[in-house]
C-alpha positions as CSV (number, residue, x, y, z in Angstrom):
1,M,0.2,0.1,0.1
2,T,1.1,3.7,-0.8
3,K,1.7,6.0,1.7
4,R,-0.8,8.6,2.0
5,P,0.4,12.2,1.3
6,L,-0.5,15.1,4.3
7,A,-3.6,17.4,3.7
8,Y,-4.0,20.6,5.5
9,I,-7.8,21.5,5.6
10,T,-8.6,25.1,5.7
11,A,-12.2,26.5,5.8
12,P,-13.8,29.1,7.3
13,W,-15.0,28.0,10.8
14,G,-17.9,29.6,12.4
15,E,-19.0,30.4,16.1
16,N,-21.0,26.7,16.4
17,E,-18.0,24.2,17.8
18,Y,-20.6,21.3,16.5
19,E,-21.3,22.6,13.3
20,N,-17.7,23.0,12.9
21,T,-17.0,19.6,14.4
22,E,-19.6,18.0,12.0
23,T,-18.3,20.0,8.9
24,A,-14.4,19.4,9.4
25,A,-15.2,15.9,9.5
26,R,-16.9,15.7,6.2
27,Y,-14.0,17.5,4.7
28,C,-11.4,15.3,6.2
29,R,-13.8,12.3,4.8
30,A,-13.9,13.7,1.4
31,V,-10.4,14.1,1.5
32,Y,-9.8,11.0,2.7
33,D,-11.9,9.6,0.1
34,A,-9.3,11.0,-2.5
35,G,-6.3,9.9,-1.2
36,F,-4.6,11.9,1.1
37,S,-4.5,11.8,5.1
38,P,-6.3,14.5,5.7
39,V,-4.9,16.7,9.0
40,C,-7.6,19.2,10.4
41,P,-6.2,20.9,13.6
42,L,-9.6,22.3,14.4
43,L,-10.7,18.8,15.1
44,F,-8.6,18.3,18.1
45,L,-6.6,21.2,19.3
46,P,-9.7,22.6,21.0
47,L,-9.8,18.7,22.8
48,F,-6.4,20.5,24.6
49,L,-6.0,23.9,24.3
50,N,-8.1,26.7,25.4
51,D,-8.4,29.5,23.1
52,A,-9.8,31.8,25.6
53,I,-6.1,31.6,27.3
54,P,-3.8,34.2,25.0
55,Q,-0.7,32.0,25.0
56,E,-2.8,28.7,24.4
57,H,-4.7,30.6,21.3
58,K,-1.3,31.1,20.2
59,D,0.3,27.9,20.9
60,G,-2.3,26.9,18.8
61,I,-1.7,28.7,16.2
62,D,1.7,27.5,16.0
63,I,0.8,24.0,16.0
64,A,-1.4,24.3,13.0
65,R,1.1,26.5,11.2
66,D,4.0,23.3,12.0
67,L,0.8,20.9,10.7
68,L,0.7,23.0,7.2
69,R,4.4,22.7,6.9
70,R,4.8,19.4,6.9
71,C,1.6,18.7,4.7
72,R,1.8,17.9,0.6
73,V,-1.3,20.0,-0.5
74,L,-3.6,22.8,1.0
75,V,-7.5,21.9,0.9
76,V,-9.2,25.2,0.7
77,C,-13.0,24.3,1.8
78,G,-16.2,26.3,2.3
79,S,-18.0,28.7,0.0
80,S,-16.1,31.6,1.4
81,V,-12.4,32.9,2.6
82,D,-11.8,34.2,5.9
83,E,-8.4,35.9,7.1
84,P,-7.1,32.9,9.1
85,M,-7.7,31.0,5.7
86,K,-5.8,34.0,3.7
87,N,-2.7,33.5,6.1
88,D,-2.9,29.7,5.9
89,I,-3.0,30.2,1.7
90,A,-0.5,32.7,2.1
91,I,1.8,30.5,4.1
92,A,1.4,27.2,1.9
93,E,2.4,29.5,-1.4
94,R,5.3,30.9,0.5
95,L,6.4,27.4,1.7
96,R,5.7,26.1,-2.1
97,I,3.1,23.9,-1.0
98,T,0.3,23.2,-3.6
99,A,-3.1,24.9,-2.3
100,T,-6.4,23.5,-3.8
101,T,-10.0,23.8,-3.5
102,L,-12.0,20.5,-2.4
103,D,-13.5,20.4,-5.7
104,G,-10.4,20.6,-7.7
105,L,-8.9,17.6,-5.6
106,L,-12.3,15.4,-5.9
107,T,-12.3,16.4,-9.7
108,V,-8.2,15.6,-10.3
109,K,-9.0,12.0,-8.1
110,C,-12.0,11.3,-10.4
111,Q,-10.1,12.6,-13.8
112,G,-7.6,9.2,-12.2
113,R,-9.9,7.0,-12.1
114,E,-10.2,4.2,-14.5
115,E,-13.4,3.1,-13.8
116,G,-14.7,6.9,-13.2
117,G,-18.1,6.6,-10.9
118,S,-19.0,8.9,-8.2
119,H,-17.0,10.0,-5.5
120,E,-19.8,11.8,-3.4
């Protein structure tokens, strides 16, 4: 079995943590189905970091940036782009990490399949 490349997931997360978690899990599944290992800090950093504490908020940003640096691709999800996403895109560009949308990733994956078929 070939090793799956890491794909960092960024999206315009809202205020509702439960909605964010459900949405992030759907994005992760789609990225996984496309042949990547999804990396989504939103799904695990809040489990042990308190965003209301300034140092922990900063540490969370640092951890997320470190994870992004280790990824092969940045997957931009959602229908809009907010400031944190712009930062992720700028970092990826500076590090020469490919950035694509989830739709773009799935389109490429579908074109690579010999049998075609649906990915949804």
